[in-house]
C-alpha positions in Angstrom: -116.0 -87.8 -157.7 -112.7 -87.3 -159.6 -113.0 -84.0 -161.4 -116.5 -82.6 -161.4 -119.5 -83.4 -163.6 -119.4 -81.3 -166.8 -115.6 -81.4 -167.2 -115.4 -85.2 -166.9 -118.4 -85.6 -169.2 -116.7 -83.6 -171.9 -113.7 -86.0 -171.7 -115.9 -89.0 -171.7 -117.8 -87.8 -174.7 -114.7 -87.3 -176.8 -113.2 -90.6 -175.7 -116.2 -92.8 -176.3 -117.0 -91.8 -179.8 -114.9 -94.7 -181.1 -116.6 -97.4 -179.0 -120.1 -96.1 -179.0 -121.5 -99.5 -179.9 -120.4 -100.8 -176.5 -121.8 -97.9 -174.5 -125.1 -97.4 -176.3 -127.1 -100.2 -174.6 -126.2 -98.8 -171.2 -127.3 -95.4 -172.2 -130.5 -96.8 -173.6 -131.1 -98.4 -170.2 -130.8 -95.1 -168.4 -133.1 -93.2 -170.8 -135.8 -95.9 -170.4 -136.2 -95.3 -166.7 -139.0 -92.9 -165.9 -137.9 -89.8 -164.1 -134.3 -90.1 -165.3 -133.4 -87.1 -167.5 -130.4 -85.5 -169.1 -129.1 -83.9 -165.9 -129.3 -87.1 -163.9 -127.5 -89.0 -166.7 -124.9 -86.4 -166.9 -124.2 -86.6 -163.2 -123.9 -90.4 -163.3 -121.6 -90.5 -166.3 -119.5 -87.7 -164.9 -119.1 -89.6 -161.6 -118.6 -93.1 -163.0 -116.7 -92.3 -166.2 -118.9 -93.9 -168.8 -122.5 -95.3 -169.2 -121.2 -98.8 -168.8 -119.5 -97.9 -165.5 -122.6 -96.0 -164.4 -124.7 -99.2 -164.9 -122.3 -101.1 -162.5 -122.7 -98.5 -159.7 -124.3 -99.7 -156.5 -127.0 -97.8 -154.6 -124.6 -96.1 -152.1 -122.4 -94.9 -155.0 -125.4 -93.4 -156.9 -126.6 -91.6 -153.7 -123.3 -89.6 -153.9 -124.6 -87.7 -156.9 -128.4 -88.2 -157.4 -131.5 -88.3 -155.1 -132.5 -91.6 -153.5 -135.8 -91.9 -155.5 -134.0 -91.8 -158.8 -131.2 -94.1 -157.6 -133.7 -96.7 -156.4 -135.6 -96.4 -159.8 -132.4 -97.2 -161.6 -131.6 -100.2 -159.3 -135.2 -101.6 -159.9 -134.8 -101.2 -163.6 -131.6 -103.3 -163.6 -133.6 -106.2 -162.1 -136.4 -106.1 -164.7 -134.5 -107.9 -167.4 -131.5 -108.1 -169.6 -130.9 -104.7 -171.2 -129.2 -106.3 -174.2 -132.3 -108.4 -174.9 -134.5 -105.3 -174.7 -132.1 -103.4 -176.9 -132.2 -106.2 -179.5 -136.0 -106.3 -179.4 -136.1 -102.5 -180.0 -134.1 -103.0 -183.3 -136.4 -105.8 -184.4 -139.4 -103.4 -184.1 -137.7 -101.1 -186.6 -136.9 -98.4 -183.9 -133.4 -97.1 -183.7 -131.9 -95.7 -180.5 -129.3 -93.1 -181.4 -127.2 -92.0 -178.5 -125.2 -88.8 -178.3 -122.1 -91.0 -178.9 -123.5 -92.3 -182.2 -121.7 -90.9 -185.3 -125.2 -90.2 -186.8 -126.5 -88.2 -183.8 -127.6 -84.9 -185.4 -124.9 -82.2 -185.0 -127.5 -79.5 -184.8 -129.0 -81.2 -181.8 -125.7 -82.0 -180.1 -124.9 -78.3 -180.0 -128.0 -77.2 -178.0 -128.1 -76.8 -174.2 -129.5 -79.9 -172.5 -129.2 -82.0 -175.6 -131.0 -85.4 -175.1 -128.6 -88.3 -174.4 -130.5 -90.5 -176.8 -133.3 -90.3 -179.3 -135.5 -92.9 -180.8 -136.0 -92.9 -184.6 -138.3 -94.6 -187.0 -137.3 -93.7 -190.6 -134.4 -91.4 -191.0 -132.7 -88.5 -189.4 -132.3 -85.2 -191.3 -129.2 -85.0 -193.5 -126.6 -82.6 -192.1 -126.1 -81.0 -195.5 -129.8 -80.3 -196.0 -131.4 -77.0 -194.7 -134.1 -77.6 -192.1 -136.9 -75.2 -191.0 -139.2 -75.9 -188.1 -142.8 -74.8 -188.9 -144.9 -74.4 -185.8 -148.1 -72.5 -184.7 -151.5 -72.6 -183.3 -153.6 -75.8 -183.0 -156.8 -74.0 -183.5 -155.7 -72.0 -186.5 -157.7 -69.6 -188.8 -158.4 -70.1 -192.5 -155.5 -67.7 -193.1 -153.2 -69.7 -190.9 -154.2 -72.9 -192.7 -153.6 -71.3 -196.1 -150.1 -70.0 -195.1 -149.1 -73.3 -193.5 -150.1 -75.2 -196.7 -148.2 -72.8 -198.8 -145.1 -72.8 -196.7 -145.0 -76.6 -196.4 -145.3 -76.9 -200.1 -142.7 -74.3 -201.0 -140.2 -75.6 -198.5 -140.6 -79.1 -199.9 -140.2 -78.0 -203.5 -137.0 -76.1 -202.5 -135.5 -79.2 -201.0 -135.8 -78.0 -197.4 -136.7 -80.4 -194.5 -139.8 -79.5 -192.6 -139.5 -80.1 -188.9 -142.5 -80.0 -186.6 -144.4 -81.7 -183.8 -147.3 -83.3 -185.9 -149.8 -81.5 -183.7 -153.2 -80.4 -184.8 -153.4 -77.2 -186.8 -150.3 -75.5 -188.2 -147.8 -78.3 -187.4 -149.7 -81.1 -189.1 -151.0 -78.9 -192.0 -147.5 -77.8 -193.0 -146.1 -81.3 -192.7 -148.8 -82.9 -194.8 -148.4 -80.2 -197.4 -144.7 -80.9 -197.6 -145.4 -84.7 -198.0 -147.9 -84.0 -200.7 -145.3 -82.0 -202.6 -142.9 -84.9 -202.4 -140.7 -83.4 -199.7 -139.3 -84.7 -196.4 -140.7 -84.0 -193.0 -139.6 -85.0 -189.5 -142.1 -85.3 -186.7 -140.8 -84.9 -183.2 -143.3 -86.5 -180.7 -144.1 -85.9 -177.1 -144.6 -89.7 -176.7 -143.0 -92.9 -177.9 -142.4 -93.2 -181.7 -144.7 -96.3 -181.6 -147.7 -94.1 -180.7 -149.5 -91.8 -183.2 -150.6 -88.7 -181.5 -152.9 -87.1 -182.3 -154.5 -90.1 -184.0 -156.1 -88.0 -186.7 -152.7 -87.3 -188.1 -152.1 -91.0 -188.9 -151.3 -90.3 -192.6 -148.6 -87.9 -191.6 -147.2 -90.3 -189.0 -147.1 -93.2 -191.5 -145.7 -91.3 -194.5 -143.2 -89.3 -192.5 -141.5 -92.7 -191.7 -141.1 -93.2 -195.5 -140.2 -89.7 -196.4 -138.4 -88.4 -193.4 -138.7 -89.7 -189.9 -140.5 -89.9 -186.6 -138.3 -88.9 -183.6 -138.7 -88.8 -179.8 -136.5 -88.8 -176.8 -139.1 -90.9 -174.9 -138.9 -94.7 -175.1 -141.5 -96.7 -177.0 -144.7 -97.1 -175.1 -144.5 -93.7 -173.5 -148.1 -92.2 -173.6 -148.5 -88.6 -174.5 -148.8 -86.3 -171.5 -148.9 -82.5 -171.2 -145.6 -82.4 -169.1 -143.7 -84.1 -171.9 -144.4 -81.6 -174.7 -142.4 -78.6 -173.4 -139.2 -80.6 -173.4 -140.1 -82.1 -176.8 -140.1 -78.5 -178.2 -136.4 -78.0 -177.6 -135.7 -80.9 -180.0 -138.0 -79.4 -182.7 -136.0 -76.1 -182.6 -132.7 -78.0 -182.1 -133.1 -79.9 -185.3 -133.8 -76.8 -187.3 -131.7 -74.0 -188.8 -134.6 -71.6 -188.6 -137.9 -71.6 -186.7 -141.0 -70.2 -188.6 -144.1 -69.4 -186.5 -147.5 -69.2 -188.2 -150.1 -67.9 -185.8 -149.6 -67.9 -182.0 -151.7 -66.5 -179.2 -150.0 -64.2 -176.7 -149.5 -67.0 -174.2 -148.9 -70.3 -176.0 -146.6 -73.3 -176.2 -145.5 -72.0 -179.6 -143.8 -69.1 -177.9 -142.0 -71.5 -175.5 -140.5 -73.1 -178.5 -139.5 -69.7 -179.9 -137.7 -68.9 -176.6 -135.9 -72.2 -176.7 -134.8 -71.5 -180.3 -133.4 -68.2 -179.3 -131.5 -69.8 -176.4 -130.1 -72.2 -178.9 -128.9 -69.4 -181.1 -131.5 -70.2 -183.8 -133.2 -67.5 -185.9 -136.9 -67.1 -185.5 -139.2 -65.8 -188.2 -143.0 -65.1 -187.8 -145.9 -64.5 -190.1 -147.3 -61.0 -189.2 -151.0 -60.8 -188.6 -153.8 -58.3 -188.0 -153.7 -56.5 -184.7 -157.3 -57.4 -184.0 -156.7 -61.2 -184.3 -155.9 -63.0 -181.1 -154.1 -65.7 -183.1 -151.7 -63.0 -184.3 -150.9 -61.4 -180.9 -148.0 -63.8 -180.2 -146.5 -63.3 -183.6 -146.8 -59.5 -183.5 -145.2 -59.5 -180.0 -142.3 -61.5 -181.3 -141.8 -58.9 -184.1 -141.6 -56.2 -181.5 -138.9 -58.2 -179.7 -136.9 -58.5 -182.9 -138.0 -61.6 -184.7 -137.7 -61.7 -188.5 -140.7 -61.1 -190.6 -141.5 -63.8 -193.2 -142.8 -62.5 -196.5 -141.3 -64.8 -199.1 -139.2 -68.0 -198.9 -136.5 -66.5 -201.2 -136.1 -63.5 -198.8 -135.8 -65.8 -195.8 -133.2 -68.0 -197.6 -131.1 -64.9 -198.5 -131.3 -63.3 -195.0 -130.4 -66.5 -193.2 -127.8 -67.8 -195.6 -129.7 -71.1 -196.2 -129.8 -70.3 -199.9 -126.0 -70.9 -200.0 -126.5 -74.4 -198.5 -129.1 -75.2 -201.2 -126.8 -74.0 -204.0 -124.1 -76.3 -202.7 -126.5 -79.2 -202.7 -127.7 -78.4 -206.2 -124.3 -79.2 -207.6 -125.3 -82.9 -207.5 -128.7 -84.4 -208.3 -130.8 -85.1 -205.2 -130.9 -88.9 -205.7 -127.1 -89.1 -206.1 -126.8 -87.1 -202.8 -129.1 -89.5 -201.0 -127.1 -92.5 -202.3 -123.9 -90.9 -201.2 -125.3 -90.2 -197.7 -126.5 -93.8 -197.5 -123.2 -95.2 -198.5 -121.3 -93.0 -196.0 -123.9 -93.2 -193.2 -125.9 -96.3 -193.8 -126.6 -96.8 -190.2 -128.2 -93.4 -189.9 -131.6 -94.5 -191.2 -133.9 -97.4 -191.9 -134.6 -98.0 -195.6 -138.1 -97.1 -196.6 -139.7 -96.7 -199.9 -143.1 -95.6 -201.0 -145.1 -96.2 -204.1 -148.0 -94.1 -202.9 -149.5 -91.4 -204.9 -148.3 -87.9 -203.9 -145.2 -89.2 -202.2 -141.7 -89.2 -203.8 -139.5 -86.7 -205.6 -141.2 -83.5 -206.6 -142.3 -83.5 -210.2 -141.4 -80.9 -212.7 -144.7 -79.2 -213.8 -144.6 -77.9 -217.3 -146.7 -75.0 -218.4 -149.5 -75.5 -220.8 -150.1 -73.8 -224.2 -152.6 -71.2 -222.8 -155.5 -72.4 -224.8 -157.0 -75.2 -226.9 -157.4 -78.7 -225.5 -155.6 -79.5 -222.3 -153.3 -82.4 -221.4 -153.9 -84.3 -218.2 -150.9 -82.6 -216.6 -152.3 -79.1 -217.5 -155.6 -80.0 -215.9 -153.8 -81.0 -212.8 -152.2 -77.6 -212.2 -155.0 -75.5 -213.6 -153.4 -73.9 -216.6 -156.4 -72.8 -218.6 -156.9 -69.1 -218.9 -160.2 -69.1 -217.0 -158.8 -71.1 -214.2 -155.8 -68.8 -213.9 -158.1 -65.8 -213.6 -160.3 -67.3 -210.9 -157.3 -68.7 -208.9 -155.7 -65.3 -209.1 -158.6 -63.5 -207.4 -159.6 -66.2 -204.9 -158.5 -65.6 -201.3 -158.8 -67.4 -198.0 -161.7 -65.1 -197.3 -164.9 -66.1 -199.1 -166.0 -64.2 -202.3 -169.4 -64.3 -203.9 -170.0 -65.1 -207.6 -171.1 -61.6 -208.5 -167.9 -60.1 -207.2 -165.8 -62.7 -209.0 -167.7 -61.9 -212.2 -166.7 -58.2 -211.8 -163.1 -58.9 -211.0 -162.5 -61.5 -213.8 -164.9 -60.4 -216.5 -165.9 -64.0 -216.9 -169.5 -64.8 -217.7 -171.8 -66.5 -215.2 -172.0 -69.8 -216.9 -168.3 -70.2 -217.6 -167.5 -69.0 -214.0 -169.8 -71.5 -212.3 -168.6 -74.4 -214.5 -164.9 -73.5 -213.7 -165.6 -73.1 -210.0 -167.3 -76.6 -209.9 -164.2 -78.1 -211.6 -161.8 -76.3 -209.2 -163.8 -77.5 -206.2 -163.5 -81.1 -207.4 -159.7 -80.5 -207.8 -159.6 -79.0 -204.3 -158.3 -75.7 -205.7 -161.4 -73.9 -204.5 -163.9 -74.5 -201.7 -167.6 -73.7 -201.6 -168.4 -72.2 -198.2 -172.0 -71.1 -198.7 -174.6 -70.2 -201.3 -172.6 -68.7 -204.2 -169.5 -68.1 -202.0 -166.1 -69.6 -202.6 -162.5 -69.3 -201.2 -159.1 -70.7 -202.1 -158.8 -74.4 -201.7 -156.1 -76.6 -200.1 -154.4 -77.7 -203.3 -151.8 -75.1 -204.0 -150.7 -76.2 -207.5 
């Protein structure tokens, strides 16, 4: 071995940027072999000098740097078919393989320890000039956690910030769906192949993220979800983000593993504080004791992290112009996708109503009548009964019940029992 793994790899990495097209199929071959991870690939490239030369290694040469079981797996994989044919079929399926040598490989991800040598993408990759925040948390979240995840997803989307998460049940999926409904972009990092929707109940997120963001994985297509794959997936979630925001986490949970990875990567971690009696808040409160930032408002977070300056820079040009410019300069970085679906697209400007009289359709959509405003102002994620709402708003029983019925139809309120209501999912 000429000069030692990491040193040679660094030289190879710089040298091969210009001819990444030639090297990419060989790197794709290595990442497709089960049991072959970043460290094994690093050793092979460091020993051989490039992915292409690593492909040409014989078994005795491989045994110089990697275990016999992995070397034999690579030799078997070479006999299973033409790698260029497989690489071409992958593109035909609309799945991009972006190697670490590719000019569009995310710079944020390249900078982390143990960066994946290649990622599979359906849709687009996050723009380098756009702020990205990872929103993660408990799968079995509380009503409070659901409310905060919806609110954060929407606010981030309206601010033009990418929402990165794992599309899991609970906080992850809720925040991503809320961002999509607000016309924003979200990027789902999976613990399986990009051709598999997991969990299946998040199909809408999976489908629409490809149109308004992307679906990303380091695992090749066809890889089934497995518990052992998710911890490594989490380093990509934090790696693609500028900041990690945690909404509810138990004292020992996978969410805290992601937080640890983010800190190792030099990323800032913020948490939503919770009540000391709630088990779902124990992880967050523990993170606060260890020095994590406390999230109260988005404006405050943007100011403290400096992401507000990045947004101001982007606001110097209209969003659509920026996207066109990025596509012109980096056309290979994403697959063109468009959506005519309701609720997906650029965020709309919502005009305020006249505070009385007849309402326009737009005013009805965002609840701008005075009665609606009063009710929405006192509704919380904890249920309230009609009598208490009458006392707090001064609205008569008939008007209150009629307004609540309307708000429930618009998903701005939810009836949870006889005469009891709480804040709904629509956060207009």
